[in-house]
N, C-alpha and C positions, 0 to 999 in steps of 0.2 A: 504493500500500500504504499509503503515512503517515497516510491520511485515513481507512483502515477501522480502523487501529489506534489513530487516537487517539479513533473511534468508540467501540470496546472500551475505553479508559482514562475514559471519559466515562462508560460502565456501571459501571465498579467506582468511581468516586469518591467519591458520596455515604456509601458504607459504610464506606470511609477514614477520610472526614472523619467519623464519627459518632464514629472513635473519636481525633480529633482528629490524623489523618497524610493524607497525598496521595501522590500517583506520581508522578514526570514522564516523559514522553517526551525522552530523553538522544538517542540515536542509532538506524538499523534500518539495518545491513551489508548488503553487494549480495548477501550468502550466508542472509539471511533471518534475523540473528540481532537481535532489540530489547533495547536498553539502555533500562533505565529506573533512575529515582534516587528513594528513599521520602524524603518530607520529613515537617516537623513531629513525631509523636510516632512514625511508625512508624520515623523513621530512626533511631532509637535503641534499636527496640521486639527484644527477643531473638527474638520471633515473626517476625521480617520473613520469612526463610527459607522456613519454613510458608505465610506470606501470599502470599508469590511464585509458589511451588509450585502451592498449591492455590485459588489467584484469582487473582491479576493473571496471570501466566503461562498459567494454564489458561483465561481469559475468552479474553486475548488471542489463541493456537494455537486453540481455536473457532474464533473471530468471523473469523481470518484464515489460513486455511491455508497459506499463503505462508512465516506464520514457521515456524521449523526449531528456537529456543531464544528463551526470554523469558530474560536475565539483570541482576540488581542490580549498577551501579554505583557 
């Protein structure tokens, strides 16, 4: 599952990089929760929760059906 999540993150990364940000995979729990960490401009962005829900989390969950939730840490 980790490889699939990493591939999904690679899809998202150019969009975040265009705004000076990035996202890092921190952990995937046994119960399907993916933990990510925003970096760069995304780390302090007031829109990061929106980006998590409508971008990062959505794409990861679409590409990897075993993922139950994506959270930022």
